VOVEXVO-726482 format. One record per residue (C-alpha): residue number from 1; x, y, z. Coordinates in nm, 3 decimals, always signed. Layout:
N
  seq     east    north       up
  NUM        X        Y        Z
...
This chain:
202
  seq     east    north       up
    1   +0.010   +0.012   -0.013
    2   +0.160   +0.358   -0.088
    3   +0.164   +0.624   +0.155
    4   +0.280   +0.968   +0.158
    5   +0.536   +1.022   +0.449
    6   +0.586   +1.304   +0.616
    7   +0.986   +1.393   +0.662
    8   +0.931   +1.798   +0.802
    9   +0.648   +2.014   +0.736
   10   +0.673   +2.054   +0.411
   11   +0.858   +1.799   +0.293
   12   +0.732   +1.417   +0.177
   13   +0.868   +1.103   +0.053
   14   +0.582   +0.872   -0.185
   15   +0.651   +0.508   -0.092
   16   +0.566   +0.231   -0.268
   17   +0.606   -0.162   -0.221
   18   +0.924   -0.247   -0.263
   19   +0.886   -0.415   -0.577
   20   +1.043   -0.399   -0.909
   21   +0.842   -0.085   -1.106
   22   +0.742   +0.073   -0.792
   23   +0.926   +0.397   -0.736
   24   +0.885   +0.626   -0.479
   25   +0.887   +0.991   -0.529
   26   +0.980   +1.286   -0.343
   27   +0.735   +1.615   -0.273
   28   +0.888   +1.990   -0.155
   29   +0.567   +2.162   -0.082
   30   +0.780   +2.597   -0.147
   31   +0.538   +2.913   -0.007
   32   +0.425   +2.940   -0.378
   33   +0.464   +2.605   -0.540
   34   +0.542   +2.213   -0.494
   35   +0.856   +2.049   -0.662
   36   +0.806   +1.665   -0.739
   37   +1.121   +1.434   -0.765
   38   +1.045   +1.169   -1.024
   39   +0.709   +1.071   -1.171
   40   +0.597   +0.678   -1.189
   41   +0.505   +0.351   -1.383
   42   +0.183   +0.390   -1.466
   43   -0.122   +0.592   -1.468
   44   -0.233   +0.429   -1.165
   45   -0.001   +0.495   -0.945
   46   +0.046   +0.854   -1.057
   47   -0.312   +0.939   -1.019
   48   -0.287   +0.755   -0.614
   49   +0.008   +0.990   -0.593
   50   -0.155   +1.290   -0.664
   51   -0.462   +1.186   -0.501
   52   -0.205   +1.183   -0.155
   53   -0.025   +1.491   -0.259
   54   -0.390   +1.678   -0.278
   55   -0.472   +1.625   +0.074
   56   -0.172   +1.799   +0.204
   57   -0.135   +2.110   -0.053
   58   -0.296   +2.268   -0.337
   59   -0.030   +2.456   -0.478
   60   +0.029   +2.374   -0.798
   61   +0.350   +2.165   -0.906
   62   +0.584   +2.414   -1.046
   63   +0.887   +2.187   -1.118
   64   +0.995   +1.796   -1.202
   65   +1.276   +1.654   -1.130
   66   +1.405   +1.329   -1.249
   67   +1.683   +1.176   -1.149
   68   +1.727   +0.967   -1.420
   69   +1.577   +0.778   -1.730
   70   +1.454   +0.528   -1.621
   71   +1.112   +0.391   -1.717
   72   +0.991   +0.415   -1.372
   73   +1.142   +0.749   -1.294
   74   +0.958   +0.914   -1.615
   75   +0.662   +0.747   -1.763
   76   +0.438   +0.985   -1.603
   77   +0.598   +1.275   -1.659
   78   +0.310   +1.427   -1.856
   79   +0.079   +1.434   -1.552
   80   +0.299   +1.705   -1.481
   81   +0.238   +1.901   -1.818
   82   +0.191   +2.230   -1.643
   83   +0.556   +2.166   -1.437
   84   +0.904   +2.237   -1.576
   85   +1.030   +1.945   -1.617
   86   +1.447   +1.878   -1.550
   87   +1.666   +1.625   -1.616
   88   +2.048   +1.570   -1.702
   89   +2.202   +1.656   -2.015
   90   +2.289   +1.260   -2.064
   91   +1.905   +1.163   -1.881
   92   +1.772   +1.423   -2.130
   93   +1.942   +1.347   -2.430
   94   +1.842   +0.886   -2.329
   95   +1.481   +1.020   -2.314
   96   +1.542   +1.127   -2.631
   97   +1.634   +0.838   -2.773
   98   +1.398   +0.617   -2.566
   99   +1.140   +0.814   -2.745
  100   +1.185   +0.713   -3.072
  101   +1.231   +0.336   -2.955
  102   +0.874   +0.353   -2.780
  103   +0.719   +0.104   -2.946
  104   +1.046   -0.117   -2.904
  105   +1.041   -0.088   -2.492
  106   +0.656   -0.139   -2.529
  107   +0.724   -0.521   -2.678
  108   +1.046   -0.551   -2.439
  109   +0.888   -0.438   -2.138
  110   +0.525   -0.657   -2.255
  111   +0.761   -0.963   -2.249
  112   +0.955   -0.934   -1.952
  113   +0.693   -0.798   -1.718
  114   +0.385   -0.927   -1.816
  115   +0.275   -0.908   -1.406
  116   +0.299   -0.531   -1.437
  117   +0.023   -0.250   -1.576
  118   +0.223   -0.012   -1.796
  119   -0.084   +0.134   -1.890
  120   -0.088   +0.512   -1.917
  121   +0.292   +0.492   -1.906
  122   +0.580   +0.650   -2.162
  123   +0.828   +0.882   -2.253
  124   +0.812   +1.258   -2.257
  125   +1.084   +1.490   -2.324
  126   +1.201   +1.688   -2.047
  127   +1.173   +2.083   -2.117
  128   +1.543   +2.134   -1.936
  129   +1.898   +1.947   -2.006
  130   +2.160   +2.087   -1.766
  131   +2.513   +2.003   -1.644
  132   +2.623   +2.023   -1.320
  133   +2.453   +2.159   -1.110
  134   +2.108   +2.385   -1.068
  135   +1.988   +2.600   -0.797
  136   +1.585   +2.685   -0.724
  137   +1.510   +2.918   -0.492
  138   +1.154   +2.708   -0.394
  139   +1.184   +2.691   +0.031
  140   +1.351   +2.935   +0.230
  141   +1.640   +2.698   +0.244
  142   +1.694   +2.628   -0.105
  143   +1.704   +2.361   -0.311
  144   +1.987   +2.223   -0.469
  145   +1.927   +1.993   -0.797
  146   +2.343   +1.808   -0.881
  147   +2.451   +1.570   -1.195
  148   +2.652   +1.264   -1.029
  149   +2.747   +1.171   -1.335
  150   +2.716   +0.782   -1.432
  151   +2.619   +0.566   -1.140
  152   +2.328   +0.355   -1.127
  153   +2.239   +0.486   -1.441
  154   +2.387   +0.739   -1.755
  155   +2.381   +0.970   -1.508
  156   +2.239   +1.002   -1.171
  157   +2.043   +1.368   -1.036
  158   +2.003   +1.354   -0.664
  159   +1.771   +1.700   -0.501
  160   +1.922   +1.808   -0.216
  161   +1.802   +1.983   +0.082
  162   +2.023   +2.193   +0.295
  163   +1.883   +2.306   +0.574
  164   +1.675   +1.972   +0.602
  165   +1.957   +1.801   +0.583
  166   +1.736   +1.528   +0.318
  167   +1.857   +1.431   -0.008
  168   +1.610   +1.257   -0.292
  169   +1.853   +1.007   -0.476
  170   +1.638   +0.867   -0.712
  171   +1.852   +0.482   -0.755
  172   +2.189   +0.575   -0.644
  173   +2.097   +0.383   -0.323
  174   +1.910   +0.056   -0.361
  175   +1.906   -0.155   -0.078
  176   +2.064   -0.478   -0.152
  177   +2.104   -0.467   -0.536
  178   +2.379   -0.340   -0.797
  179   +2.369   -0.039   -1.019
  180   +2.159   -0.149   -1.355
  181   +2.470   -0.400   -1.539
  182   +2.419   -0.235   -1.873
  183   +2.430   +0.121   -1.747
  184   +2.587   +0.189   -1.436
  185   +2.917   +0.103   -1.242
  186   +3.032   +0.021   -0.919
  187   +3.309   +0.190   -0.818
  188   +3.161   +0.552   -0.904
  189   +2.856   +0.431   -0.670
  190   +3.083   +0.393   -0.383
  191   +3.238   +0.704   -0.481
  192   +2.861   +0.828   -0.426
  193   +2.879   +0.691   -0.069
  194   +3.193   +0.780   +0.052
  195   +3.138   +1.156   -0.072
  196   +2.731   +1.104   +0.043
  197   +2.847   +1.059   +0.376
  198   +2.954   +1.415   +0.435
  199   +2.681   +1.567   +0.181
  200   +2.938   +1.715   +0.053
  201   +2.860   +1.677   -0.279
  202   +3.090   +1.753   -0.536
């Protein structure tokens, strides 16, 4: 059962069951707008997320940050058509490539994961691509969006809230699982963890 877990008065984590394709999402509520970290695998998941989001705020979602290009983190970006969607440059380029191969991906996913519902899920290109880091003045303490480079995927983005000492890290940390064998690098992930102990991102 999915839940919207409060981390602070204005920061929440949407937690789903620990299953493949059941990713989590983050929420940061600012003075006027909301920032969401990652979209979800299908329309059913996203509608549940939006319903729970509506119980804590009626402010509009202004920013959607994709931590990487994997479908369970970008497949319902279109639910945030009025928001500015943001990805790393490498994540944006991978999403663009995936859009061109959408029909092929559909077939592969249905074959490999017949038990998963992919309805109303598809790739959408982000509005902004960046390298390095972005600063967003959504909250009083600010929001840092940081591209760590290759790790779990082709390019992993984390969303850091310095004042709250909270980091939304996508799939950089996956309990008991290695990075994607065709994309990720174990040595780079080990470096991420060493750096992350002090929240001193590069």
